[in-house]
N, C-alpha and C positions, 0 to 999 in steps of 0.2 A: 232262820233269821233273815235270809236273803229275800224271802217273799215279802217281808214287811217293808222293803224298799219301795214296793209298788203301792203307792198311796191309796189307790182305789180298793185294793184288797185289804190293806191294813185297817182302813177306816170302814170298809164295807158300806159304801153309799148305796149300792144297788141291793134292793131287798128281794129280788127274784132269785131263787136258788139256782136256776139254770144259768143265769147271767153270771152269778158269782162263781159257779163252778167253771164256766168257760174262761173267765178272767184268770182264775187260779191256774188252769191248765196252760193258758198262754204265757203267764209269768214263769211257770215252771219250765216250759219249753225254752223260753229265752235264756233262763239261767243255765239249763242243760247245754244249749248250743254254745253259749259263751265259754263254758268250761270245756266242752268238746273241742272247740277251735283252739283254745290255748294249749290243750294236751297234744294236738296233732302237729 
């Protein structure tokens, strides 16, 4: 559900699969870092 907060991923404006996957990885990394910082 948190991935949907990133509008570019939720609406998938970018049609190239490589760019979509890269954006998905970046969003996941940001979510993971935020949760890691709050746990530390």
